[in-house]
C-alpha positions in Angstrom: 144.5 -131.0 -137.1 147.2 -128.9 -138.8 144.8 -126.0 -139.2 143.9 -126.2 -135.5 147.6 -126.1 -134.5 148.3 -123.1 -136.8 145.2 -121.3 -135.4 146.4 -121.9 -131.8 149.9 -120.6 -132.6 148.5 -117.5 -134.2 146.3 -116.9 -131.1 149.3 -117.2 -128.8 151.2 -114.6 -130.9 148.5 -112.0 -130.2 146.7 -113.1 -127.0 148.8 -114.1 -124.0 148.1 -117.6 -122.7 150.4 -117.8 -119.7 149.1 -116.7 -116.3 150.5 -117.8 -112.9 152.7 -120.6 -114.5 156.4 -120.2 -114.8 157.4 -118.4 -118.1 159.6 -120.8 -120.1 162.9 -119.7 -121.7 161.5 -119.8 -125.2 158.8 -117.2 -124.3 161.2 -114.7 -122.7 161.8 -111.3 -124.3 162.4 -107.7 -123.6 165.2 -105.3 -122.4 165.7 -103.4 -119.1 165.2 -100.0 -120.9 161.7 -101.0 -121.7 161.0 -101.2 -118.0 162.0 -97.6 -117.6 159.3 -96.6 -120.2 156.8 -99.0 -118.7 157.1 -97.6 -115.1 157.2 -94.0 -116.4 153.9 -94.7 -118.1 152.5 -96.4 -115.0 153.2 -93.4 -112.8 153.0 -90.3 -115.0 149.3 -89.9 -114.8 146.4 -88.0 -113.2 146.3 -90.3 -110.2 149.7 -89.2 -109.0 148.8 -85.6 -109.8 145.8 -85.9 -107.5 148.0 -87.5 -104.9 150.4 -84.6 -105.0 147.5 -82.3 -104.4 146.5 -84.4 -101.4 150.0 -83.9 -99.9 149.4 -80.1 -99.9 145.7 -80.5 -98.8 146.7 -82.4 -95.6 148.5 -79.2 -94.5 152.1 -79.1 -95.9 153.2 -76.0 -97.7 154.4 -76.3 -101.3 158.1 -76.6 -100.7 157.7 -79.0 -97.8 155.3 -81.0 -99.9 158.0 -81.4 -102.6 160.5 -82.6 -100.0 158.0 -85.1 -98.6 157.1 -86.3 -102.2 160.8 -86.7 -103.0 161.7 -88.6 -99.8 158.7 -90.9 -100.0 159.2 -91.6 -103.7 162.9 -92.3 -103.3 162.3 -94.7 -100.4 159.3 -96.5 -101.8 160.8 -96.9 -105.3 163.9 -98.5 -103.8 161.8 -101.3 -102.4 159.8 -102.0 -105.5 162.8 -101.9 -107.8 164.3 -104.6 -105.6 161.1 -106.7 -105.8 161.1 -106.3 -109.6 164.5 -107.9 -110.0 162.9 -111.2 -108.9 160.8 -111.5 -112.1 163.5 -112.6 -114.6 165.1 -115.0 -112.2 162.0 -116.9 -111.2 159.6 -116.2 -114.0 156.4 -116.2 -111.8 154.1 -113.5 -110.4 155.2 -111.8 -107.2 152.6 -113.3 -104.9 153.3 -116.8 -106.2 157.0 -116.3 -105.3 155.9 -115.4 -101.8 155.0 -119.0 -101.2 158.8 -119.4 -100.8 158.6 -117.3 -97.6 155.1 -118.2 -96.2 154.3 -121.7 -97.6 151.8 -122.9 -100.2 148.8 -122.3 -98.0 150.4 -119.8 -95.7 150.8 -117.2 -98.4 147.0 -117.2 -99.0 146.5 -114.2 -96.7 148.3 -112.1 -99.4 146.0 -113.0 -102.3 142.8 -111.2 -101.0 144.9 -108.3 -99.7 146.4 -107.7 -103.2 143.0 -108.3 -104.8 141.4 -105.6 -102.7 144.4 -103.3 -103.4 143.9 -103.8 -107.2 140.2 -103.4 -107.2 140.5 -100.3 -105.0 143.0 -98.7 -107.5 140.8 -99.7 -110.5 137.8 -98.0 -108.9 139.8 -94.9 -107.8 141.4 -94.5 -111.2 138.2 -94.9 -113.1 136.6 -92.2 -110.8 139.5 -89.7 -111.5 139.4 -90.4 -115.2 135.7 -89.9 -115.3 135.9 -86.6 -113.3 138.5 -85.4 -115.9 136.3 -86.1 -118.9 133.0 -85.1 -117.2 134.5 -81.6 -116.9 134.9 -81.7 -120.7 131.6 -83.3 -121.7 129.2 -82.7 -118.8 126.3 -84.3 -120.6 127.8 -87.7 -120.0 127.5 -88.6 -116.3 130.4 -90.0 -114.2 129.0 -93.5 -114.0 128.7 -93.5 -117.9 132.3 -92.3 -118.2 133.4 -95.1 -115.9 131.9 -97.6 -118.2 133.4 -95.9 -121.3 136.9 -96.0 -119.8 136.5 -99.6 -118.7 136.0 -100.8 -122.3 139.5 -100.0 -123.7 141.1 -101.3 -120.5 139.4 -104.6 -121.0 140.5 -104.8 -124.7 144.1 -104.3 -123.7 143.9 -106.9 -120.9 142.4 -109.5 -123.2 145.6 -109.4 -125.3 147.7 -109.5 -122.2 151.3 -108.8 -121.2 152.9 -107.8 -124.5 150.2 -105.3 -125.3 150.1 -103.9 -121.8 153.8 -103.1 -122.2 153.3 -101.6 -125.7 150.4 -99.3 -124.7 152.2 -98.3 -121.5 155.3 -97.3 -123.5 153.2 -95.1 -125.8 151.5 -93.6 -122.7 154.9 -92.8 -121.3 155.8 -90.7 -124.4 152.5 -88.9 -124.9 151.6 -88.2 -121.3 155.2 -87.5 -120.4 155.3 -84.6 -122.9 151.9 -83.4 -121.7 153.0 -83.3 -118.0 156.0 -81.1 -118.9 153.7 -78.7 -120.8 151.3 -78.6 -117.9 154.1 -77.9 -115.5 155.2 -74.9 -117.6 151.6 -73.7 -117.9 151.2 -73.9 -114.2 154.3 -71.9 -113.4 153.3 -69.3 -116.0 149.7 -69.1 -114.7 150.7 -67.4 -111.5 152.9 -67.2 -108.5 152.2 -69.1 -105.3 150.8 -67.3 -102.2 153.5 -66.3 -99.7 152.2 -68.8 -97.1 152.9 -71.7 -99.6 156.5 -70.8 -100.1 157.5 -70.5 -96.5 160.3 -72.8 -95.3 159.1 -72.9 -91.7 159.3 -76.5 -90.6 156.0 -78.4 -90.3 155.4 -80.8 -87.4 157.1 -84.2 -87.7 153.8 -85.9 -87.8 152.5 -83.9 -90.7 155.7 -84.2 -92.7 155.9 -88.0 -92.2 152.2 -88.3 -93.2 153.1 -86.8 -96.5 156.1 -89.1 -96.9 154.0 -92.1 -96.0 151.5 -91.4 -98.8 154.3 -91.6 -101.3 155.9 -94.6 -99.8 152.7 -96.6 -100.1 152.0 -95.1 -103.5 155.3 -96.7 -104.6 155.1 -99.8 -102.5 151.5 -100.5 -103.7 153.3 -101.9 -106.9 155.4 -104.2 -104.7 153.1 -107.2 -104.5 152.9 -107.4 -108.2 155.9 -105.5 -109.8 157.5 -108.8 -110.8 154.4 -109.6 -112.8 155.7 -107.2 -115.4 159.3 -108.4 -115.4 158.8 -112.1 -115.4 159.0 -112.4 -119.2 162.5 -110.9 -119.3 165.3 -113.3 -120.1 166.8 -114.9 -117.0 170.2 -113.4 -118.1 168.9 -109.9 -117.8 171.3 -107.7 -115.8 169.8 -107.2 -112.3 171.7 -103.9 -111.9 170.4 -102.4 -115.2 166.9 -103.6 -114.5 167.0 -102.1 -111.0 168.1 -98.7 -112.2 165.6 -98.7 -115.1 162.7 -99.4 -112.9 163.9 -97.1 -110.1 164.4 -94.1 -112.4 161.1 -94.6 -114.3 159.1 -94.7 -111.1 160.9 -91.8 -109.3 161.0 -89.4 -112.2 157.4 -89.9 -113.4 156.0 -89.9 -109.8 157.9 -86.8 -108.7 156.9 -84.8 -111.8 153.3 -85.7 -111.7 152.9 -85.2 -107.9 154.8 -81.9 -108.1 152.3 -80.6 -110.7 149.4 -81.6 -108.4 151.1 -80.0 -105.4 151.7 -76.8 -107.3 148.1 -76.6 -108.5 146.7 -77.3 -105.0 148.9 -74.6 -103.6 148.0 -72.2 -106.4 144.3 -72.8 -106.4 143.4 -74.1 -103.0 139.6 -73.6 -103.6 139.6 -76.1 -106.5 140.0 -79.8 -106.5 143.0 -81.1 -108.5 141.0 -82.1 -111.6 139.2 -78.7 -111.8 142.5 -76.9 -111.3 143.9 -78.8 -114.3 141.1 -77.6 -116.5 141.4 -74.0 -115.3 145.2 -73.8 -115.8 145.8 -76.0 -118.8 142.5 -76.3 -120.5 140.4 -79.0 -122.1 143.2 -80.8 -123.8 144.9 -81.5 -120.5 141.8 -83.0 -119.0 141.4 -85.3 -122.0 145.1 -86.4 -121.7 144.8 -87.0 -118.0 141.7 -89.1 -118.5 143.5 -91.2 -121.1 146.6 -91.5 -118.9 145.2 -94.2 -116.7 143.6 -96.5 -119.2 146.5 -99.0 -119.3 147.0 -98.7 -115.5 143.4 -99.8 -115.1 144.3 -102.9 -117.2 147.5 -103.4 -115.2 145.6 -103.6 -111.9 143.0 -106.0 -113.3 145.6 -108.1 -114.9 147.4 -108.6 -111.5 144.2 -109.0 -109.6 143.5 -111.9 -111.9 146.6 -113.7 -110.7 145.4 -113.4 -107.1 142.1 -115.2 -108.0 144.1 -117.9 -109.9 146.6 -118.2 -107.1 143.8 -118.7 -104.6 142.2 -121.3 -106.8 145.5 -123.0 -107.4 145.5 -124.1 -103.8 142.8 -126.7 -104.7 143.3 -127.1 -108.4 146.4 -127.3 -110.7 145.6 -125.2 -113.8 146.8 -126.0 -117.2 150.1 -124.3 -117.9 148.8 -122.6 -120.9 145.1 -121.4 -121.2 143.7 -118.2 -122.6 140.3 -118.7 -121.0 141.8 -119.3 -117.5 143.3 -115.8 -117.6 140.6 -113.9 -119.3 137.5 -115.0 -117.4 138.6 -113.9 -114.0 140.1 -110.7 -115.6 136.7 -109.7 -116.8 135.1 -110.5 -113.4 137.7 -108.3 -111.7 137.0 -105.4 -114.0 133.3 -105.7 -113.4 133.8 -105.6 -109.7 136.1 -102.5 -110.0 133.4 -100.7 -112.1 130.7 -101.5 -109.5 132.9 -100.2 -106.7 133.5 -97.0 -108.7 129.8 -96.6 -109.2 129.1 -96.7 -105.4 132.2 -94.7 -104.3 132.8 -92.0 -106.8 131.1 -89.2 -104.7 133.5 -89.7 -101.8 136.6 -91.2 -103.3 139.1 -88.3 -103.1 138.2 -87.7 -99.4 139.1 -91.3 -98.5 142.2 -91.7 -100.7 144.8 -91.0 -98.1 143.0 -93.3 -95.6 142.9 -96.1 -98.1 146.7 -95.8 -98.8 147.5 -95.6 -95.1 145.8 -98.9 -94.4 147.6 -100.6 -97.3 150.9 -99.3 -95.9 150.4 -101.1 -92.6 149.5 -104.4 -94.4 152.2 -104.6 -97.1 155.3 -103.1 -95.3 156.1 -106.3 -93.2 155.4 -108.5 -96.3 158.0 -106.5 -98.3 160.6 -106.9 -95.5 160.2 -110.7 -95.3 160.2 -111.1 -99.1 163.2 -109.0 -99.8 165.2 -110.4 -96.8 164.5 -114.0 -97.9 165.3 -113.3 -101.6 168.5 -111.2 -101.2 170.0 -112.4 -97.9 168.7 -115.8 -96.9 168.3 -117.7 -100.2 170.1 -115.4 -102.6 167.6 -116.1 -105.4 167.9 -119.9 -105.0 164.4 -121.3 -105.2 162.7 -124.5 -106.3 160.1 -122.8 -108.6 158.2 -126.1 -109.1 157.5 -126.2 -105.3 155.6 -122.9 -105.6 152.8 -124.9 -107.2 152.5 -127.9 -104.9 151.5 -128.1 -101.2 154.0 -130.8 -100.4 157.0 -129.0 -102.0 160.2 -127.6 -100.6 158.4 -124.8 -98.8 155.7 -126.8 -97.1 152.0 -125.9 -96.5 152.8 -123.3 -93.9 156.2 -121.7 -93.5 155.9 -120.7 -89.8 159.1 -118.5 -89.7 157.9 -116.2 -92.5 154.4 -116.0 -91.0 155.6 -115.3 -87.5 158.0 -112.6 -88.7 155.2 -111.0 -90.7 152.8 -111.1 -87.7 155.5 -109.6 -85.3 156.2 -106.9 -87.9 152.5 -106.2 -88.2 152.2 -106.0 -84.4 155.2 -103.7 -84.1 153.5 -101.2 -86.3 150.3 -100.7 -84.3 151.7 -98.5 -81.5 153.0 -96.1 -84.1 150.0 -96.0 -86.4 148.1 -92.6 -86.8 144.9 -92.8 -88.8 141.4 -91.3 -88.5 139.9 -94.4 -86.9 142.9 -95.5 -84.8 145.9 -93.7 -83.2 148.6 -95.8 -81.5 149.6 -95.1 -77.9 153.1 -93.9 -78.9 152.0 -91.4 -81.6 151.5 -88.5 -79.2 155.0 -89.0 -77.7 156.4 -88.6 -81.2 154.6 -85.4 -81.9 151.9 -87.1 -84.0 154.4 -88.7 -86.3 153.4 -92.0 -87.9 156.6 -94.1 -88.2 154.8 -97.4 -88.3 156.0 -98.2 -91.7 159.7 -97.8 -90.7 159.3 -99.8 -87.5 157.3 -102.6 -89.2 159.8 -103.0 -92.1 162.9 -103.3 -89.9 161.3 -105.4 -87.2 159.9 -107.9 -89.7 163.2 -108.2 -91.5 165.2 -108.6 -88.3 162.9 -111.2 -86.8 162.9 -113.2 -90.1 166.7 -113.2 -90.2 166.8 -114.4 -86.6 164.3 -117.1 -87.2 166.0 -118.4 -90.3 169.2 -118.8 -88.3 167.5 -121.7 -86.6 166.6 -123.4 -89.9 168.7 -126.2 -91.2 170.9 -124.8 -94.1 168.3 -122.1 -94.9 170.2 -120.5 -97.7 170.0 -123.7 -99.8 166.5 -124.8 -98.8 165.0 -126.3 -101.9 166.8 -127.0 -105.1 168.5 -124.3 -107.1 166.1 -122.5 -109.3 168.0 -123.5 -112.5 167.7 -127.2 -111.5 164.0 -126.8 -111.0 163.6 -125.3 -114.5 165.5 -128.1 -116.1 163.4 -130.6 -114.4 160.3 -128.8 -115.5 
């Protein structure tokens, strides 16, 4: 019996056993500065380099692409840094916390949306990684490279949270230096064509399309950013955490996207990955391929929580179980690999469309979540009620759901996508401002609806009381 206990403890030291359960005080660890390194590593990669190239490819000149990248990154990172501060206070994954706004069953719409988001990014990243290395070793096909890259991502994920952070911090250092070298090489390679350096203003629609790509690139972390801060001690400074996460996201994303934009403007006839090889050489392609391994893990890790959260609506999982986390993690990775197999030939062409759809879905959720956390309840939640249907937040929280639906509806007249253009887009010169309208409408409606609630700020017990009871 003693040997079994020792073996279990050793396993917990190396392999994470927590999943969607609340992280107890004794398991908390970490510092805000580590979050800076983590999010630098999560964004300083070839995916954002390709995204920066897309901003130029949609029609913006280089300098206007940089402005769009900067504006979109600053705005989007602001939202996710605010979402991230919820992790230390509540100790649960982001979508589990959303039960406080939408109810135990009402929040279920979010789980498949985030699951699709994560699987989409797993597949997209595996494709970009494989394109990078296939340009180095052409005898190995892209589907074979996809499988090769999936293997280390699975290994990291099996160990869990602590190892995801460790590998991401190492990625931040190595890839960060590589990006700076690539930027210098790109500038030395040649000057941009005159048409790419013009400051003539683009149409509002084109500029906002570039901004929107970066907003959703940032906000795509929103539904699960707290998954990677939930182990921090509850006493962690919210201000320091906010700035660490904000700075890490902004700096890494802007640098990576700027390199991609420069390469696309410099070599418009080549795709971003091919341009990397031509300007920086084989070593850069290898580094870029490796840059997304931990990010593959990160997306599968969070997707696992969506599967478990959905299953939790019918079954209460054991608080600590390695198998409960690992089995769905493996299933998610397999699905991501399969999607990559079938979509790798057309991925880059559909990247911006994929991100635009996600923007419409997650903007009103972000508005309701942040408004509830910072203004209505001010971080006071009964965490135990997140896991039971008859808890403080009920089965369906109609105010949150209605605010989300109204915010979603408010977006549609302003949406501009290949398959749908809203009736008000033409009057705005083709500008897609759906994400701005959707966020502020959802937030305002939620505040108005919560005014009708009985003592909304203190609905449910204080989070600390819930933890003591637990």
